[in-house]
BABASE-703869 format. One record per residue (C-alpha): residue number from 1; x negated, y negated, z negated; residue in one letter. Coordinates in steps of 0.5 Angstrom, whole numbers, plus 500, padded with zeros to 3 digits. Last residue first. Layout:
BEGIN
<r k="NUM" east="X" north="Y" up="Z" r="A"/>
...
# end
This chain:
BEGIN
<r k="234" east="661" north="598" up="387" r="X"/>
<r k="233" east="657" north="603" up="391" r="X"/>
<r k="232" east="654" north="597" up="395" r="X"/>
<r k="231" east="652" north="594" up="389" r="X"/>
<r k="230" east="648" north="600" up="387" r="X"/>
<r k="229" east="645" north="601" up="393" r="X"/>
<r k="228" east="643" north="593" up="393" r="X"/>
<r k="227" east="640" north="594" up="386" r="X"/>
<r k="226" east="636" north="600" up="388" r="X"/>
<r k="225" east="633" north="597" up="394" r="X"/>
<r k="224" east="631" north="591" up="390" r="X"/>
<r k="223" east="628" north="595" up="385" r="X"/>
<r k="222" east="624" north="599" up="390" r="X"/>
<r k="221" east="621" north="593" up="393" r="X"/>
<r k="220" east="619" north="590" up="386" r="X"/>
<r k="219" east="615" north="597" up="385" r="X"/>
<r k="218" east="612" north="596" up="392" r="X"/>
<r k="217" east="610" north="589" up="391" r="X"/>
<r k="216" east="607" north="590" up="384" r="X"/>
<r k="215" east="603" north="596" up="387" r="X"/>
<r k="214" east="601" north="592" up="393" r="X"/>
<r k="213" east="599" north="586" up="388" r="X"/>
<r k="212" east="595" north="591" up="383" r="X"/>
<r k="211" east="591" north="594" up="389" r="X"/>
<r k="210" east="590" north="587" up="392" r="X"/>
<r k="209" east="587" north="584" up="385" r="X"/>
<r k="208" east="583" north="591" up="384" r="X"/>
<r k="207" east="580" north="590" up="391" r="X"/>
<r k="206" east="578" north="582" up="390" r="X"/>
<r k="205" east="575" north="584" up="383" r="X"/>
<r k="204" east="571" north="589" up="387" r="X"/>
<r k="203" east="569" north="585" up="392" r="X"/>
<r k="202" east="567" north="579" up="387" r="X"/>
<r k="201" east="563" north="584" up="383" r="X"/>
<r k="200" east="559" north="587" up="389" r="X"/>
<r k="199" east="558" north="579" up="391" r="X"/>
<r k="198" east="555" north="577" up="384" r="X"/>
<r k="197" east="548" north="579" up="385" r="X"/>
<r k="196" east="546" north="584" up="390" r="X"/>
<r k="195" east="540" north="587" up="389" r="X"/>
<r k="194" east="536" north="591" up="394" r="X"/>
<r k="193" east="529" north="587" up="392" r="X"/>
<r k="192" east="527" north="585" up="399" r="X"/>
<r k="191" east="534" north="585" up="403" r="X"/>
<r k="190" east="539" north="583" up="397" r="X"/>
<r k="189" east="535" north="578" up="393" r="X"/>
<r k="188" east="531" north="576" up="399" r="X"/>
<r k="187" east="537" north="574" up="403" r="X"/>
<r k="186" east="540" north="571" up="396" r="X"/>
<r k="185" east="535" north="566" up="395" r="X"/>
<r k="184" east="537" north="560" up="399" r="X"/>
<r k="183" east="544" north="562" up="397" r="X"/>
<r k="182" east="549" north="566" up="401" r="X"/>
<r k="181" east="554" north="563" up="407" r="X"/>
<r k="180" east="561" north="562" up="406" r="X"/>
<r k="179" east="560" north="555" up="402" r="X"/>
<r k="178" east="565" north="554" up="396" r="X"/>
<r k="177" east="570" north="549" up="396" r="X"/>
<r k="176" east="570" north="542" up="396" r="X"/>
<r k="175" east="572" north="540" up="403" r="X"/>
<r k="174" east="565" north="538" up="405" r="X"/>
<r k="173" east="562" north="545" up="403" r="X"/>
<r k="172" east="559" north="547" up="397" r="X"/>
<r k="171" east="552" north="550" up="396" r="X"/>
<r k="170" east="549" north="544" up="401" r="X"/>
<r k="169" east="551" north="540" up="395" r="X"/>
<r k="168" east="544" north="542" up="391" r="X"/>
<r k="167" east="545" north="543" up="384" r="X"/>
<r k="166" east="537" north="543" up="384" r="X"/>
<r k="165" east="537" north="547" up="377" r="X"/>
<r k="164" east="541" north="553" up="380" r="X"/>
<r k="163" east="537" north="552" up="387" r="X"/>
<r k="162" east="530" north="552" up="383" r="X"/>
<r k="161" east="533" north="558" up="378" r="X"/>
<r k="160" east="535" north="562" up="384" r="X"/>
<r k="159" east="528" north="561" up="388" r="X"/>
<r k="158" east="524" north="562" up="381" r="X"/>
<r k="157" east="528" north="569" up="381" r="X"/>
<r k="156" east="527" north="571" up="388" r="X"/>
<r k="155" east="519" north="569" up="388" r="X"/>
<r k="154" east="518" north="573" up="382" r="X"/>
<r k="153" east="519" north="580" up="382" r="X"/>
<r k="152" east="519" north="581" up="389" r="X"/>
<r k="151" east="513" north="577" up="390" r="X"/>
<r k="150" east="508" north="581" up="386" r="X"/>
<r k="149" east="507" north="587" up="391" r="X"/>
<r k="148" east="506" north="582" up="396" r="X"/>
<r k="147" east="501" north="578" up="392" r="X"/>
<r k="146" east="497" north="584" up="391" r="X"/>
<r k="145" east="497" north="586" up="398" r="X"/>
<r k="144" east="495" north="579" up="401" r="X"/>
<r k="143" east="490" north="578" up="396" r="X"/>
<r k="142" east="487" north="585" up="397" r="X"/>
<r k="141" east="486" north="584" up="404" r="X"/>
<r k="140" east="484" north="577" up="405" r="X"/>
<r k="139" east="479" north="578" up="399" r="X"/>
<r k="138" east="476" north="585" up="402" r="X"/>
<r k="137" east="476" north="581" up="409" r="X"/>
<r k="136" east="472" north="575" up="406" r="X"/>
<r k="135" east="467" north="580" up="402" r="X"/>
<r k="134" east="464" north="579" up="395" r="X"/>
<r k="133" east="458" north="576" up="397" r="X"/>
<r k="132" east="460" north="572" up="402" r="X"/>
<r k="131" east="466" north="569" up="398" r="X"/>
<r k="130" east="461" north="567" up="393" r="X"/>
<r k="129" east="458" north="562" up="397" r="X"/>
<r k="128" east="460" north="556" up="394" r="X"/>
<r k="127" east="456" north="550" up="397" r="X"/>
<r k="126" east="461" north="545" up="397" r="X"/>
<r k="125" east="463" north="546" up="404" r="X"/>
<r k="124" east="463" north="553" up="404" r="X"/>
<r k="123" east="467" north="553" up="398" r="X"/>
<r k="122" east="472" north="549" up="402" r="X"/>
<r k="121" east="472" north="554" up="407" r="X"/>
<r k="120" east="473" north="560" up="402" r="X"/>
<r k="119" east="479" north="556" up="399" r="X"/>
<r k="118" east="482" north="555" up="406" r="X"/>
<r k="117" east="481" north="562" up="408" r="X"/>
<r k="116" east="484" north="565" up="401" r="X"/>
<r k="115" east="490" north="560" up="402" r="X"/>
<r k="114" east="491" north="562" up="409" r="X"/>
<r k="113" east="492" north="569" up="408" r="X"/>
<r k="112" east="496" north="569" up="401" r="X"/>
<r k="111" east="500" north="563" up="404" r="X"/>
<r k="110" east="502" north="567" up="411" r="X"/>
<r k="109" east="503" north="574" up="407" r="X"/>
<r k="108" east="508" north="570" up="402" r="X"/>
<r k="107" east="511" north="566" up="408" r="X"/>
<r k="106" east="512" north="573" up="411" r="X"/>
<r k="105" east="516" north="575" up="405" r="X"/>
<r k="104" east="520" north="569" up="404" r="X"/>
<r k="103" east="523" north="569" up="412" r="X"/>
<r k="102" east="523" north="577" up="412" r="X"/>
<r k="101" east="528" north="577" up="406" r="X"/>
<r k="100" east="534" north="576" up="410" r="X"/>
<r k="99" east="539" north="570" up="412" r="X"/>
<r k="98" east="535" north="565" up="409" r="X"/>
<r k="97" east="538" north="558" up="406" r="X"/>
<r k="96" east="537" north="551" up="406" r="X"/>
<r k="95" east="541" north="549" up="412" r="X"/>
<r k="94" east="535" north="546" up="415" r="X"/>
<r k="93" east="531" north="552" up="414" r="X"/>
<r k="92" east="525" north="552" up="409" r="X"/>
<r k="91" east="519" north="554" up="413" r="X"/>
<r k="90" east="516" north="547" up="413" r="X"/>
<r k="89" east="516" north="547" up="405" r="X"/>
<r k="88" east="511" north="553" up="406" r="X"/>
<r k="87" east="507" north="548" up="409" r="X"/>
<r k="86" east="507" north="543" up="404" r="X"/>
<r k="85" east="506" north="548" up="398" r="X"/>
<r k="84" east="500" north="551" up="402" r="X"/>
<r k="83" east="497" north="544" up="403" r="X"/>
<r k="82" east="498" north="542" up="396" r="X"/>
<r k="81" east="496" north="549" up="394" r="X"/>
<r k="80" east="489" north="549" up="397" r="X"/>
<r k="79" east="487" north="541" up="395" r="X"/>
<r k="78" east="489" north="543" up="388" r="X"/>
<r k="77" east="484" north="549" up="388" r="X"/>
<r k="76" east="478" north="545" up="390" r="X"/>
<r k="75" east="480" north="539" up="386" r="X"/>
<r k="74" east="475" north="540" up="380" r="X"/>
<r k="73" east="469" north="544" up="383" r="X"/>
<r k="72" east="469" north="551" up="381" r="X"/>
<r k="71" east="468" north="556" up="375" r="X"/>
<r k="70" east="475" north="555" up="372" r="X"/>
<r k="69" east="475" north="559" up="365" r="X"/>
<r k="68" east="479" north="555" up="363" r="X"/>
<r k="67" east="484" north="551" up="366" r="X"/>
<r k="66" east="482" north="545" up="369" r="X"/>
<r k="65" east="482" north="547" up="376" r="X"/>
<r k="64" east="488" north="551" up="375" r="X"/>
<r k="63" east="492" north="545" up="372" r="X"/>
<r k="62" east="489" north="541" up="379" r="X"/>
<r k="61" east="492" north="547" up="383" r="X"/>
<r k="60" east="499" north="546" up="380" r="X"/>
<r k="59" east="499" north="539" up="380" r="X"/>
<r k="58" east="497" north="539" up="388" r="X"/>
<r k="57" east="502" north="545" up="389" r="X"/>
<r k="56" east="508" north="541" up="386" r="X"/>
<r k="55" east="507" north="535" up="390" r="X"/>
<r k="54" east="506" north="539" up="396" r="X"/>
<r k="53" east="512" north="543" up="395" r="X"/>
<r k="52" east="516" north="537" up="394" r="X"/>
<r k="51" east="514" north="534" up="400" r="X"/>
<r k="50" east="515" north="540" up="404" r="X"/>
<r k="49" east="522" north="542" up="402" r="X"/>
<r k="48" east="525" north="543" up="395" r="X"/>
<r k="47" east="527" north="550" up="396" r="X"/>
<r k="46" east="522" north="554" up="400" r="X"/>
<r k="45" east="517" north="549" up="396" r="X"/>
<r k="44" east="519" north="552" up="389" r="X"/>
<r k="43" east="518" north="559" up="392" r="X"/>
<r k="42" east="511" north="558" up="395" r="X"/>
<r k="41" east="509" north="554" up="389" r="X"/>
<r k="40" east="511" north="560" up="384" r="X"/>
<r k="39" east="507" north="565" up="389" r="X"/>
<r k="38" east="501" north="561" up="389" r="X"/>
<r k="37" east="501" north="560" up="381" r="X"/>
<r k="36" east="502" north="568" up="381" r="X"/>
<r k="35" east="496" north="569" up="385" r="X"/>
<r k="34" east="494" north="577" up="384" r="X"/>
<r k="33" east="487" north="577" up="383" r="X"/>
<r k="32" east="482" north="579" up="389" r="X"/>
<r k="31" east="477" north="584" up="390" r="X"/>
<r k="30" east="478" north="590" up="386" r="X"/>
<r k="29" east="482" north="589" up="380" r="X"/>
<r k="28" east="479" north="587" up="373" r="X"/>
<r k="27" east="486" north="586" up="370" r="X"/>
<r k="26" east="483" north="580" up="366" r="X"/>
<r k="25" east="486" north="575" up="371" r="X"/>
<r k="24" east="493" north="577" up="371" r="X"/>
<r k="23" east="494" north="577" up="364" r="X"/>
<r k="22" east="491" north="571" up="360" r="X"/>
<r k="21" east="489" north="566" up="366" r="X"/>
<r k="20" east="495" north="568" up="371" r="X"/>
<r k="19" east="500" north="569" up="365" r="X"/>
<r k="18" east="498" north="562" up="362" r="X"/>
<r k="17" east="498" north="559" up="369" r="X"/>
<r k="16" east="505" north="562" up="371" r="X"/>
<r k="15" east="508" north="559" up="365" r="X"/>
<r k="14" east="505" north="552" up="366" r="X"/>
<r k="13" east="508" north="552" up="373" r="X"/>
<r k="12" east="515" north="555" up="371" r="X"/>
<r k="11" east="515" north="549" up="366" r="X"/>
<r k="10" east="513" north="544" up="370" r="X"/>
<r k="9" east="517" north="545" up="376" r="X"/>
<r k="8" east="523" north="546" up="372" r="X"/>
<r k="7" east="522" north="539" up="368" r="X"/>
<r k="6" east="520" north="536" up="375" r="X"/>
<r k="5" east="526" north="538" up="379" r="X"/>
<r k="4" east="531" north="537" up="373" r="X"/>
<r k="3" east="528" north="529" up="373" r="X"/>
<r k="2" east="528" north="528" up="380" r="X"/>
<r k="1" east="522" north="528" up="385" r="X"/>
# end
């Protein structure tokens, strides 16, 4: 991984883990807990691809295994997030850009369900039966609901930061000009959150420039016509 990837990923993972432990983990919501670390891994994997997503997921999961108050075997969540990061990276389109918010949204839903099932499955192998007492169906429903509600406020921002730090040449065409298609996170920003960053401002600026050019052309045309008429009179 590049240095900018490592620095950005480490910063985002640490911030997500701190918020997860100090804020989200203490909300005492029914069922599961909103998994900000999982959303961070998924968002970075959608930009970095399967290999980068797997590395980020393993590191984030290992930190979550060691962070207090961890009550499970070390390496359990690292395995889960490593798999989730790799699979989420496979969803990344070849051109690195999503046309709508459905791709990231479905990825978040699938990651929430798959991570809960995988975590419970690994726990059953090591003798952890906590999921049976809580209820696996309730965990699946609440984990998916909480992550889906939290995703529009975190995933597009993380993807935009990763794309900016990545400075991916796919954002620029071969000729050196700006690409016509949107950024990898713009589909989510436009479709999922209703935000259109830059496009509306650019459209207004273009309309304003065109209006000024048209008015200038009309004024110049009037001046030319008046000049011709005055020459004819002479």
